[in-house]
C-alpha positions as CSV (number, residue, x, y, z in Angstrom):
1,V,137.2,99.7,144.2
2,L,136.7,103.1,145.7
3,I,134.4,103.4,148.7
4,A,133.5,107.0,149.6
5,V,132.1,107.0,153.2
6,G,130.8,110.3,154.3
7,R,129.2,111.7,157.5
8,D,125.6,112.8,157.9
9,A,124.6,115.4,160.5
10,C,121.5,113.9,162.1
11,T,120.3,117.1,163.7
12,R,116.7,117.6,162.4
13,N,115.0,115.2,164.9
14,I,116.7,115.8,168.2
15,G,114.8,118.8,169.4
16,L,117.2,121.6,168.4
17,D,114.3,123.6,167.0
18,T,112.5,123.4,170.4
19,I,115.3,125.3,172.1
20,G,116.0,127.6,169.1
21,V,119.4,126.3,168.0
22,K,119.8,127.1,164.3
23,I,121.2,124.7,161.8
24,N,122.3,124.9,158.2
25,E,119.2,123.7,156.4
26,K,121.3,122.5,153.4
27,N,123.5,120.0,155.4
28,G,122.0,119.9,158.9
29,K,125.2,121.2,160.4
30,V,125.4,123.6,163.3
31,P,126.9,127.1,162.8
32,V,129.0,128.2,165.8
33,N,131.3,131.1,166.8
34,D,135.1,130.8,167.5
35,E,134.3,129.3,170.9
36,E,132.0,126.6,169.5
37,Q,129.0,128.5,170.9
38,T,125.7,128.2,168.9
39,N,123.2,131.0,168.5
40,V,121.8,129.9,171.9
41,P,124.4,131.1,174.4
42,Y,124.2,128.0,176.7
43,V,124.4,125.4,173.9
44,Y,127.7,124.4,172.4
45,A,128.6,122.0,169.6
46,I,131.9,120.3,168.7
47,G,133.2,117.8,166.2
48,D,131.9,116.7,162.8
49,I,128.6,118.4,163.4
50,L,130.1,121.9,163.0
51,D,129.3,123.8,159.9
52,G,132.4,124.6,157.8
53,K,134.9,122.8,160.0
54,L,137.1,119.8,159.5
55,E,135.5,116.3,159.9
56,L,138.5,114.8,161.7
57,T,138.4,112.8,165.0
58,P,141.5,114.4,166.5
59,V,140.1,117.8,165.9
60,A,136.9,116.9,167.7
61,I,138.9,115.5,170.7
62,Q,141.1,118.7,170.9
63,A,138.0,121.0,170.6
64,G,136.2,119.1,173.3
65,K,139.2,119.3,175.7
66,L,139.6,123.0,175.1
67,L,135.9,123.7,175.5
68,A,135.8,121.9,178.8
69,R,138.8,123.9,180.1
70,R,137.2,127.1,179.0
71,L,133.9,126.3,180.7
72,Y,135.2,124.8,183.9
73,G,139.0,125.4,184.1
74,G,139.3,129.2,183.6
75,S,141.1,128.8,180.3
76,S,140.7,131.0,177.3
77,T,142.5,128.9,174.7
78,K,140.4,128.2,171.6
79,C,140.7,125.4,169.1
80,D,142.9,126.2,166.0
81,Y,140.9,125.0,163.0
82,I,143.5,126.3,160.5
83,N,146.8,124.7,161.4
84,V,145.5,121.2,161.4
85,P,147.8,118.5,160.0
86,T,146.1,115.9,157.9
87,T,146.9,113.2,155.4
88,V,145.3,111.4,152.5
89,F,146.6,107.8,152.9
90,T,146.7,106.9,149.2
91,P,149.5,104.7,147.9
92,L,151.5,107.9,147.5
93,E,150.5,109.9,150.5
94,Y,149.5,113.6,150.5
95,G,149.9,115.6,153.7
96,S,149.0,119.2,154.5
97,C,148.9,121.7,157.3
98,G,147.5,125.3,157.2
99,L,146.0,126.9,154.2
100,A,145.6,125.7,150.6
101,E,147.1,128.0,148.1
102,E,143.7,129.1,146.8
103,R,142.4,129.8,150.3
104,A,145.6,131.7,151.1
105,I,145.1,133.9,148.0
106,E,141.5,134.6,149.1
107,E,142.6,135.6,152.6
108,Y,145.9,137.4,152.0
109,G,145.9,138.4,148.3
110,K,148.3,136.9,145.8
111,Q,150.6,139.9,145.9
112,N,151.2,139.3,149.7
113,L,152.3,135.7,149.3
114,E,155.4,133.8,148.2
115,V,155.0,130.2,147.2
116,Y,158.0,127.9,147.2
117,H,157.8,124.5,145.5
118,T,159.8,121.7,144.0
119,L,159.5,118.2,142.6
120,F,161.6,115.5,144.3
121,W,162.1,111.8,144.8
122,P,163.2,109.5,147.6
123,L,166.8,108.3,147.1
124,E,165.7,104.7,147.4
125,W,163.6,105.1,144.3
126,T,166.9,105.2,142.4
127,V,167.3,101.5,142.6
128,P,163.9,100.4,141.2
129,G,164.2,103.2,138.6
130,R,161.0,105.0,139.5
131,D,160.1,108.4,138.0
132,N,162.4,111.0,139.4
133,N,159.8,113.7,139.6
134,T,156.7,112.0,141.1
135,C,156.8,113.7,144.5
136,Y,156.0,117.4,145.2
137,A,156.6,119.8,148.0
138,K,155.2,123.3,148.5
139,I,155.1,126.0,151.2
140,I,153.0,129.2,151.2
141,C,154.5,132.1,153.0
142,S,153.1,135.5,154.1
143,K,155.4,138.2,152.9
144,H,154.3,140.8,155.4
145,D,154.6,138.5,158.4
146,N,158.3,137.6,158.2
147,N,157.6,135.0,155.5
148,R,155.7,132.9,158.1
149,V,154.6,129.5,156.7
150,I,150.8,129.6,156.4
151,G,150.5,126.5,154.2
152,F,152.5,123.3,154.0
153,H,151.9,120.6,151.4
154,V,153.8,117.4,150.5
155,L,153.1,114.5,148.2
156,G,155.4,111.6,148.8
157,P,156.1,108.5,150.9
158,N,155.3,108.8,154.6
159,A,153.7,112.3,154.0
160,G,151.7,111.8,157.2
161,E,154.9,111.4,159.4
162,V,156.5,114.4,157.7
163,T,153.5,116.6,158.1
164,Q,153.0,115.7,161.7
165,G,156.5,116.9,162.6
166,F,156.3,120.1,160.7
167,A,152.9,120.9,162.1
168,A,154.4,121.6,165.5
169,A,156.9,124.0,163.9
170,I,154.1,125.8,162.1
171,K,152.2,126.2,165.4
172,C,155.3,127.8,166.8
173,G,155.4,130.4,163.9
174,L,157.7,128.6,161.4
175,T,159.2,131.0,158.8
176,K,161.1,130.4,155.6
177,E,164.3,131.8,157.2
178,L,164.0,129.2,159.9
179,L,163.6,126.4,157.4
180,D,166.6,127.6,155.5
181,E,168.6,127.6,158.7
182,T,167.6,124.0,159.5
183,I,170.0,121.3,158.6
184,G,168.4,118.5,156.6
185,I,168.8,114.8,157.3
186,H,170.2,113.2,154.1
187,P,168.7,111.2,152.5
188,T,165.1,111.9,153.7
189,C,162.1,113.2,152.0
190,A,161.6,115.9,154.6
191,E,164.9,117.5,153.9
192,V,163.5,119.0,150.7
193,F,161.8,121.7,152.9
194,T,165.2,122.9,154.1
195,T,166.6,123.5,150.6
196,M,163.6,125.0,148.7
197,D,164.7,128.1,146.7
198,I,162.4,128.2,143.6
199,T,159.3,130.4,143.8
200,K,156.2,129.8,141.8
201,S,156.2,133.4,140.6
202,S,159.6,132.9,139.1
203,G,158.3,130.3,136.6
204,Q,161.6,128.4,136.9
205,D,161.7,124.7,136.1
206,I,161.3,122.6,139.3
207,T,162.2,119.2,137.9
208,Q,165.1,117.4,139.6
209,R,167.9,115.5,137.9
210,G,170.1,114.4,140.8
211,C,170.2,114.1,144.5
């Protein structure tokens, strides 16, 4: 049984039109600038109500804290809506941080990216004899920015835990070189990101036959 529970922006009957705040008529969400400011300078919006932003509770909490600090604490730090780690908690988890490959191509151009990827499997799967190439890892790097990691993707057990750790590194400007210089913990799923050497553009086979 699949239950898809969405969010509805209930903005049409709260008086926004009275003060001139614009909303997206298609979905009721509120367009804002990079400081969560609406078209009315003294009205701000945060969280799931934002048009084109992520509907994630931790994002709303972070945006709210940063907005309060900018308004009352003299801060200038804005919320980063790109490098947000998130996970789909399916039986085999999927985690990501940064840009999807399609979005990265739109923003940077395919010729300016290098995509590294591989199939892998947890060592403990050897005992029950599960498929050796069920899990997948991918990073998207910007060629003209020291191969900085702008997209991180992993499909495998505990992907949420893996992604949360790498998200901090991505916020610090993680590059492919730094990943290559990092010593992996064997046998873990996350170590695959320290040994990736096959690019998507090469067309090489990414299936694995041993640990």
